[in-house]
LUMKE-577296 format. One line per 5 residues: number of its first residue (from 1); their letters; for each residue y, z, x of N, C-alpha, C. Coordinates in nm, 3 decimals, always signed. Example, Ala and Ser with C-alpha at 12.3 -4.5 7.8 and 13.67 -1.06 7.14 Angstrom:
2
1> as> -0.569 +0.780 +1.319 -0.450 +0.780 +1.230 -0.330 +0.780 +1.320 | -0.225 +0.708 +1.285 -0.106 +0.714 +1.367 +0.003 +0.787 +1.290
// end
This chain:
195
1> mttqr> -2.582 +2.422 +2.438 -2.671 +2.527 +2.388 -2.817 +2.483 +2.404 | -2.897 +2.568 +2.467 -3.037 +2.533 +2.487 -3.119 +2.574 +2.365 | -3.214 +2.489 +2.335 -3.301 +2.520 +2.221 -3.429 +2.586 +2.270 | -3.492 +2.658 +2.180 -3.614 +2.730 +2.214 -3.732 +2.679 +2.134 | -3.849 +2.702 +2.188 -3.973 +2.678 +2.116 -4.035 +2.816 +2.092
6> igysr> -4.033 +2.855 +1.964 -4.084 +2.987 +1.926 -4.222 +2.972 +1.866 | -4.319 +3.040 +1.924 -4.456 +3.034 +1.874 -4.484 +3.148 +1.779 | -4.557 +3.118 +1.674 -4.596 +3.224 +1.580 -4.741 +3.204 +1.539 | -4.816 +3.314 +1.538 -4.953 +3.308 +1.488 -4.982 +3.431 +1.405 | -5.070 +3.410 +1.309 -5.111 +3.517 +1.219 -5.263 +3.527 +1.232
11> vsttd> -5.308 +3.641 +1.279 -5.451 +3.660 +1.308 -5.509 +3.757 +1.207 | -5.618 +3.718 +1.143 -5.684 +3.808 +1.048 -5.808 +3.867 +1.113 | -5.861 +3.970 +1.049 -5.980 +4.037 +1.104 -6.103 +3.948 +1.096 | -6.097 +3.842 +1.015 -6.214 +3.754 +1.001 -6.214 +3.640 +1.104 | -6.106 +3.627 +1.180 -6.101 +3.519 +1.280 -6.211 +3.539 +1.384
16> qnpes> -6.288 +3.432 +1.407 -6.395 +3.438 +1.505 -6.340 +3.452 +1.647 | -6.234 +3.378 +1.676 -6.178 +3.378 +1.809 -6.027 +3.396 +1.800 | -5.979 +3.520 +1.786 -5.837 +3.543 +1.762 -5.746 +3.494 +1.874 | -5.800 +3.484 +1.997 -5.717 +3.440 +2.109 -5.691 +3.290 +2.109 | -5.769 +3.214 +2.031 -5.756 +3.068 +2.037 -5.618 +3.021 +1.993
21> qqdal> -5.560 +3.088 +1.891 -5.425 +3.049 +1.847 -5.323 +3.070 +1.958 | -5.328 +3.190 +2.021 -5.233 +3.218 +2.127 -5.248 +3.120 +2.243 | -5.374 +3.088 +2.277 -5.399 +2.992 +2.386 -5.339 +2.856 +2.354 | -5.359 +2.811 +2.227 -5.307 +2.680 +2.186 -5.154 +2.679 +2.188 | -5.093 +2.790 +2.147 -4.947 +2.796 +2.145 -4.889 +2.802 +2.285
26> kaanv> -4.956 +2.874 +2.374 -4.910 +2.878 +2.514 -4.921 +2.739 +2.576 | -5.028 +2.668 +2.541 -5.046 +2.531 +2.592 -4.938 +2.438 +2.537 | -4.879 +2.473 +2.422 -4.773 +2.392 +2.363 -4.636 +2.429 +2.419 | -4.636 +2.508 +2.527 -4.514 +2.543 +2.600 -4.410 +2.618 +2.516 | -4.454 +2.723 +2.446 -4.358 +2.803 +2.371 -4.284 +2.896 +2.468
31> dqlfv> -4.158 +2.925 +2.435 -4.077 +3.016 +2.517 -4.106 +3.161 +2.483 | -4.133 +3.186 +2.354 -4.167 +3.320 +2.307 -4.282 +3.308 +2.209 | -4.363 +3.412 +2.202 -4.479 +3.410 +2.112 -4.482 +3.539 +2.032 | -4.494 +3.524 +1.901 -4.502 +3.639 +1.811 -4.635 +3.632 +1.736 | -4.708 +3.743 +1.733 -4.841 +3.746 +1.672 -4.849 +3.861 +1.572
36> dyftg> -4.882 +3.827 +1.448 -4.907 +3.929 +1.346 -5.057 +3.946 +1.330 | -5.102 +4.071 +1.331 -5.242 +4.103 +1.304 -5.247 +4.167 +1.167 | -5.329 +4.115 +1.080 -5.332 +4.171 +0.944 -5.471 +4.166 +0.885 | -5.489 +4.245 +0.779 -5.622 +4.260 +0.719 -5.642 +4.176 +0.595 | -5.537 +4.114 +0.543 -5.551 +4.033 +0.423 -5.476 +4.094 +0.306
41> tkasr> -5.469 +4.227 +0.303 -5.396 +4.292 +0.194 -5.257 +4.333 +0.240 | -5.232 +4.325 +0.370 -5.106 +4.371 +0.425 -4.998 +4.266 +0.400 | -4.894 +4.306 +0.328 -4.789 +4.212 +0.291 -4.684 +4.197 +0.401 | -4.656 +4.304 +0.475 -4.549 +4.297 +0.574 -4.595 +4.220 +0.697 | -4.502 +4.144 +0.754 -4.531 +4.069 +0.875 -4.417 +4.095 +0.974
46> pewdk> -4.422 +4.207 +1.046 -4.311 +4.244 +1.134 -4.283 +4.141 +1.243 | -4.388 +4.078 +1.298 -4.366 +3.980 +1.404 -4.302 +3.852 +1.350 | -4.337 +3.814 +1.226 -4.273 +3.698 +1.163 -4.125 +3.727 +1.143 | -4.093 +3.850 +1.103 -3.952 +3.888 +1.086 -3.877 +3.878 +1.219 | -3.942 +3.920 +1.328 -3.880 +3.909 +1.461 -3.862 +3.762 +1.501
51> akgql> -3.964 +3.681 +1.474 -3.956 +3.538 +1.507 -3.840 +3.473 +1.432 | -3.828 +3.504 +1.302 -3.718 +3.449 +1.222 -3.583 +3.487 +1.281 | -3.575 +3.611 +1.332 -3.450 +3.658 +1.392 -3.412 +3.582 +1.518 | -3.511 +3.523 +1.584 -3.486 +3.448 +1.708 -3.451 +3.302 +1.683 | -3.491 +3.249 +1.567 -3.475 +3.106 +1.540 -3.329 +3.068 +1.516
56> rkgdt> -3.284 +2.964 +1.586 -3.148 +2.911 +1.571 -3.157 +2.761 +1.542 | -3.047 +2.707 +1.495 -3.043 +2.563 +1.464 -3.084 +2.483 +1.589 | -3.175 +2.388 +1.567 -3.223 +2.304 +1.677 -3.350 +2.356 +1.742 | -3.384 +2.485 +1.719 -3.507 +2.540 +1.775 -3.628 +2.481 +1.704 | -3.744 +2.500 +1.762 -3.868 +2.454 +1.701 -3.963 +2.572 +1.684
61> lvitr> -4.012 +2.589 +1.562 -4.115 +2.689 +1.536 -4.249 +2.619 +1.555 | -4.331 +2.674 +1.642 -4.461 +2.613 +1.674 -4.572 +2.702 +1.619 | -4.661 +2.642 +1.540 -4.777 +2.711 +1.485 -4.899 +2.624 +1.511 | -5.017 +2.677 +1.488 -5.136 +2.593 +1.506 -5.167 +2.516 +1.378 | -5.162 +2.586 +1.263 -5.190 +2.523 +1.133 -5.098 +2.584 +1.028
66> ldrlg> -5.075 +2.512 +0.921 -4.986 +2.559 +0.815 -5.035 +2.689 +0.751 | -5.168 +2.705 +0.739 -5.219 +2.827 +0.674 -5.194 +2.952 +0.758 | -5.156 +2.934 +0.884 -5.121 +3.047 +0.969 -4.976 +3.090 +0.947 | -4.898 +3.005 +0.881 -4.756 +3.036 +0.857 -4.736 +3.098 +0.720 | -4.796 +3.038 +0.617 -4.779 +3.088 +0.481 -4.907 +3.147 +0.428
71> rstkd> -4.893 +3.257 +0.351 -5.010 +3.322 +0.291 -5.054 +3.252 +0.164 | -4.963 +3.170 +0.107 -4.993 +3.097 -0.016 -4.908 +2.970 -0.014 | -4.935 +2.880 -0.108 -4.855 +2.758 -0.116 -4.710 +2.792 -0.143 | -4.689 +2.886 -0.235 -4.552 +2.928 -0.269 -4.481 +2.983 -0.145 | -4.550 +3.069 -0.071 -4.495 +3.129 +0.051 -4.461 +3.020 +0.152
76> lleia> -4.552 +2.925 +0.169 -4.531 +2.815 +0.264 -4.410 +2.730 +0.225 | -4.398 +2.700 +0.095 -4.283 +2.622 +0.047 -4.152 +2.694 +0.074 | -4.152 +2.825 +0.051 -4.030 +2.903 +0.076 -3.994 +2.903 +0.224 | -4.094 +2.920 +0.310 -4.068 +2.921 +0.455 -4.020 +2.784 +0.501 | -4.084 +2.677 +0.454 -4.042 +2.542 +0.493 -3.899 +2.516 +0.450
81> syled> -3.862 +2.559 +0.329 -3.724 +2.542 +0.282 -3.628 +2.623 +0.367 | -3.669 +2.744 +0.403 -3.587 +2.829 +0.489 -3.561 +2.760 +0.624 | -3.668 +2.706 +0.684 -3.655 +2.639 +0.814 -3.564 +2.518 +0.805 | -3.582 +2.440 +0.698 -3.500 +2.320 +0.682 -3.352 +2.357 +0.665 | -3.326 +2.458 +0.582 -3.187 +2.502 +0.561 -3.124 +2.551 +0.690
86> kgvnl> -3.203 +2.614 +0.775 -3.153 +2.670 +0.900 -3.144 +2.565 +1.011 | -3.201 +2.445 +0.986 -3.198 +2.340 +1.088 -3.301 +2.361 +1.198 | -3.412 +2.430 +1.163 -3.518 +2.459 +1.260 -3.631 +2.360 +1.238 | -3.681 +2.303 +1.348 -3.793 +2.209 +1.341 -3.924 +2.286 +1.331 | -4.025 +2.220 +1.279 -4.157 +2.281 +1.265 -4.260 +2.192 +1.330
91> eateq> -4.348 +2.255 +1.408 -4.456 +2.180 +1.473 -4.587 +2.254 +1.449 | -4.685 +2.184 +1.391 -4.819 +2.240 +1.371 -4.912 +2.163 +1.463 | -4.957 +2.225 +1.569 -5.028 +2.154 +1.677 -5.159 +2.090 +1.631 | -5.236 +2.158 +1.545 -5.367 +2.104 +1.505 -5.357 +2.003 +1.392 | -5.241 +1.994 +1.326 -5.228 +1.904 +1.211 -5.129 +1.790 +1.236
96> nidtt> -5.087 +1.777 +1.360 -4.994 +1.670 +1.398 -4.870 +1.663 +1.309 | -4.815 +1.779 +1.275 -4.689 +1.785 +1.200 -4.580 +1.819 +1.300 | -4.479 +1.735 +1.307 -4.367 +1.757 +1.398 -4.242 +1.703 +1.329 | -4.157 +1.792 +1.284 -4.041 +1.748 +1.204 -3.929 +1.688 +1.287 | -3.951 +1.672 +1.418 -3.853 +1.597 +1.497 -3.881 +1.447 +1.487
101> tpegk> -3.993 +1.410 +1.427 -4.029 +1.269 +1.409 -3.998 +1.227 +1.266 | -3.986 +1.095 +1.239 -3.963 +1.050 +1.102 -4.073 +1.096 +1.006 | -4.198 +1.097 +1.052 -4.308 +1.142 +0.967 -4.294 +1.291 +0.935 | -4.251 +1.367 +1.034 -4.232 +1.511 +1.013 -4.118 +1.539 +0.917 | -4.011 +1.460 +0.928 -3.898 +1.475 +0.834 -3.945 +1.445 +0.692
106> lfftm> -4.035 +1.347 +0.679 -4.092 +1.315 +0.548 -4.167 +1.437 +0.493 | -4.234 +1.510 +0.581 -4.306 +1.630 +0.540 -4.209 +1.729 +0.475 | -4.096 +1.757 +0.541 -3.998 +1.850 +0.485 -3.944 +1.800 +0.351 | -3.921 +1.669 +0.342 -3.872 +1.612 +0.216 -3.973 +1.634 +0.105 | -4.102 +1.613 +0.137 -4.208 +1.631 +0.038 -4.220 +1.779 -0.002
111> vaafa> -4.208 +1.868 +0.094 -4.214 +2.011 +0.064 -4.102 +2.050 -0.031 | -3.981 +2.001 -0.001 -3.866 +2.032 -0.087 -3.888 +1.975 -0.227 | -3.944 +1.855 -0.236 -3.971 +1.793 -0.366 -4.074 +1.874 -0.445 | -4.179 +1.920 -0.377 -4.281 +2.002 -0.445 -4.221 +2.135 -0.492 | -4.134 +2.195 -0.409 -4.072 +2.321 -0.447 -3.985 +2.301 -0.571
116> efehs> -3.908 +2.193 -0.574 -3.822 +2.164 -0.689 -3.907 +2.135 -0.813 | -4.017 +2.062 -0.795 -4.108 +2.031 -0.905 -4.166 +2.159 -0.963 | -4.212 +2.250 -0.875 -4.271 +2.376 -0.920 -4.167 +2.458 -0.996 | -4.044 +2.461 -0.945 -3.937 +2.535 -1.012 -3.910 +2.476 -1.151 | -3.906 +2.344 -1.161 -3.883 +2.277 -1.289 -3.997 +2.305 -1.387
121> mmrar> -4.120 +2.304 -1.337 -4.236 +2.332 -1.422 -4.231 +2.476 -1.475 | -4.194 +2.571 -1.390 -4.185 +2.709 -1.434 -4.077 +2.723 -1.541 | -3.965 +2.657 -1.520 -3.855 +2.663 -1.617 -3.900 +2.603 -1.751 | -3.969 +2.488 -1.745 -4.016 +2.421 -1.866 -4.118 +2.508 -1.941 | -4.208 +2.575 -1.866 -4.308 +2.662 -1.929 -4.240 +2.780 -1.998
126> tvdgl> -4.136 +2.835 -1.934 -4.062 +2.947 -1.993 -3.994 +2.905 -2.122 | -3.926 +2.790 -2.118 -3.856 +2.739 -2.238 -3.956 +2.712 -2.350 | -4.070 +2.649 -2.316 -4.173 +2.622 -2.417 -4.227 +2.751 -2.477 | -4.252 +2.851 -2.392 -4.306 +2.979 -2.439 -4.209 +3.050 -2.533 | -4.080 +3.048 -2.498 -3.980 +3.112 -2.583 -3.968 +3.040 -2.717
131> aaara> -3.972 +2.906 -2.713 -3.962 +2.828 -2.836 -4.082 +2.857 -2.927 | -4.202 +2.864 -2.869 -4.322 +2.893 -2.947 -4.313 +3.033 -3.008 | -4.261 +3.129 -2.932 -4.248 +3.265 -2.983 -4.146 +3.271 -3.097 | -4.034 +3.201 -3.081 -3.933 +3.198 -3.188 -3.990 +3.135 -3.314 | -4.070 +3.029 -3.298 -4.130 +2.962 -3.414 -4.222 +3.058 -3.490
136> rgrvg> -4.277 +3.157 -3.421 -4.364 +3.255 -3.486 -4.287 +3.380 -3.528 | -4.154 +3.374 -3.516 -4.071 +3.485 -3.561 -4.048 +3.594 -3.459 | -4.093 +3.570 -3.334 -4.072 +3.670 -3.230 -3.954 +3.628 -3.143 | -3.883 +3.726 -3.093 -3.775 +3.696 -3.000 -3.813 +3.756 -2.866 | -3.753 +3.703 -2.758 -3.786 +3.749 -2.624 -3.736 +3.891 -2.600
141> grkaa> -3.777 +3.947 -2.492 -3.732 +4.081 -2.456 -3.841 +4.184 -2.478 | -3.815 +4.300 -2.422 -3.910 +4.409 -2.430 -3.904 +4.476 -2.567 | -4.017 +4.525 -2.614 -4.022 +4.598 -2.740 -3.943 +4.728 -2.725 | -3.870 +4.765 -2.829 -3.788 +4.887 -2.825 -3.876 +5.009 -2.800 | -3.828 +5.099 -2.714 -3.905 +5.219 -2.681 -3.907 +5.318 -2.797
146> ltprq> -3.803 +5.315 -2.879 -3.793 +5.408 -2.992 -3.772 +5.329 -3.122 | -3.838 +5.374 -3.228 -3.818 +5.311 -3.359 -3.684 +5.359 -3.416 | -3.628 +5.289 -3.515 -3.503 +5.335 -3.577 -3.514 +5.478 -3.631 | -3.630 +5.514 -3.687 -3.649 +5.650 -3.739 -3.643 +5.752 -3.624 | -3.708 +5.718 -3.510 -3.705 +5.808 -3.395 -3.562 +5.822 -3.340
151> vakvk> -3.486 +5.711 -3.338 -3.348 +5.716 -3.290 -3.265 +5.810 -3.377 | -3.286 +5.805 -3.510 -3.214 +5.894 -3.601 -3.248 +6.040 -3.572 | -3.377 +6.068 -3.544 -3.419 +6.205 -3.511 -3.358 +6.250 -3.378 | -3.357 +6.156 -3.281 -3.298 +6.185 -3.149 -3.152 +6.224 -3.166 | -3.080 +6.146 -3.247 -2.937 +6.173 -3.269 -2.917 +6.310 -3.333
156> aeyda> -3.001 +6.341 -3.431 -2.990 +6.472 -3.499 -3.015 +6.586 -3.400 | -3.119 +6.572 -3.316 -3.149 +6.675 -3.217 -3.036 +6.689 -3.115 | -2.984 +6.573 -3.073 -2.876 +6.573 -2.974 -2.750 +6.639 -3.032 | -2.716 +6.601 -3.156 -2.597 +6.656 -3.221 -2.609 +6.806 -3.244 | -2.733 +6.854 -3.271 -2.754 +6.997 -3.294 -2.728 +7.076 -3.166
161> gdvtv> -2.752 +7.014 -3.051 -2.723 +7.078 -2.922 -2.819 +7.187 -2.882 | -2.935 +7.196 -2.949 -3.032 +7.301 -2.917 -3.122 +7.268 -2.798 | -3.133 +7.140 -2.766 -3.220 +7.096 -2.656 -3.142 +7.003 -2.564 | -3.192 +6.990 -2.441 -3.127 +6.899 -2.344 -3.176 +6.757 -2.365 | -3.103 +6.663 -2.310 -3.144 +6.522 -2.317 -3.280 +6.504 -2.250
166> qqiad> -3.303 +6.576 -2.139 -3.432 +6.567 -2.070 -3.546 +6.614 -2.160 | -3.523 +6.722 -2.235 -3.627 +6.772 -2.325 -3.655 +6.672 -2.437 | -3.548 +6.610 -2.489 -3.567 +6.508 -2.593 -3.648 +6.391 -2.536 | -3.609 +6.347 -2.415 -3.681 +6.236 -2.350 -3.827 +6.269 -2.330 | -3.855 +6.390 -2.285 -3.994 +6.433 -2.263 -4.072 +6.435 -2.394
171> dygvs> -4.008 +6.481 -2.502 -4.074 +6.486 -2.632 -4.118 +6.347 -2.680 | -4.035 +6.246 -2.651 -4.064 +6.109 -2.698 -4.133 +6.022 -2.592 | -4.153 +6.079 -2.473 -4.221 +6.005 -2.367 -4.140 +5.889 -2.312 | -4.008 +5.907 -2.306 -3.919 +5.802 -2.254 -3.829 +5.864 -2.147 | -3.749 +5.780 -2.084 -3.658 +5.829 -1.980 -3.526 +5.875 -2.042
176> rptiy> -3.450 +5.952 -1.964 -3.318 +5.996 -2.011 -3.226 +5.876 -2.039 | -3.224 +5.773 -1.950 -3.139 +5.657 -1.980 -3.173 +5.592 -2.115 | -3.302 +5.593 -2.153 -3.343 +5.536 -2.282 -3.278 +5.616 -2.396 | -3.275 +5.748 -2.382 -3.212 +5.832 -2.485 -3.062 +5.803 -2.492 | -2.997 +5.796 -2.375 -2.853 +5.769 -2.373 -2.822 +5.632 -2.434
181> ralad> -2.908 +5.532 -2.403 -2.888 +5.397 -2.460 -2.902 +5.399 -2.611 | -3.003 +5.471 -2.659 -3.027 +5.479 -2.803 -2.907 +5.544 -2.873 | -2.855 +5.651 -2.813 -2.738 +5.719 -2.871 -2.615 +5.628 -2.869 | -2.597 +5.555 -2.758 -2.482 +5.464 -2.747 -2.493 +5.350 -2.848 | -2.616 +5.296 -2.863 -2.637 +5.187 -2.961 -2.608 +5.237 -3.102
186> mkrsd> -2.650 +5.359 -3.133 -2.628 +5.415 -3.267 -2.478 +5.436 -3.291 | -2.410 +5.484 -3.186 -2.265 +5.506 -3.197 -2.194 +5.373 -3.222 | -2.236 +5.267 -3.151 -2.175 +5.134 -3.170 -2.199 +5.085 -3.311 | -2.324 +5.101 -3.360 -2.354 +5.052 -3.495 -2.279 +5.132 -3.600 | -2.260 +5.263 -3.577 -2.180 +5.345 -3.669 -2.036 +5.296 -3.671
191> fvvag> -1.986 +5.259 -3.551 -1.847 +5.212 -3.540 -1.829 +5.080 -3.616 | -1.931 +4.991 -3.601 -1.924 +4.861 -3.669 -1.926 +4.881 -3.822 | -2.014 +4.971 -3.869 -2.024 +4.997 -4.012 -1.894 +5.059 -4.063 | -1.841 +5.159 -3.986 -1.720 +5.228 -4.028 -1.600 +5.135 -4.020 | -1.595 +5.047 -3.917 -1.480 +4.959 -3.898 -1.482 +4.849 -3.996
// end
């Protein structure tokens, strides 16, 4: 099976010389070249999606610099993890990163370690935040859309059958599923009390 060198560049409207990336990638002997043009607010990258579709185990993704691959550190970490999982090498021509070398493999290891560290930090912050909220008497989750008094009124209106669920929802400024949930919760609590 032959391996490919897939070139990818991301060109913004502020680039002084947008052709320089393509020239550098062609000089790096890429077999295919994918170029995304974007304004900075555009989230979709159709050419990156096409490049990903071409990458196979053993192939090399060639870029000029890391900032041309990821829009943020988080994005770059996710892409690096994706490439490593897929068995795709990464080469950044201007930064001397080449994961076919021992130094390049170290780069992937460090990226994975940073990603795991960030994930652990987020988990720790979430646990700390929930613990602090519980200590102040608050529990996690969204605030109820309807008060118990409103739920009782909703049930009375629903049982009377004079209005539709949509009309009740509109009156309280909530969705129909919220009304159905409130009625189901009340029915369950009635069952628990009665049982």
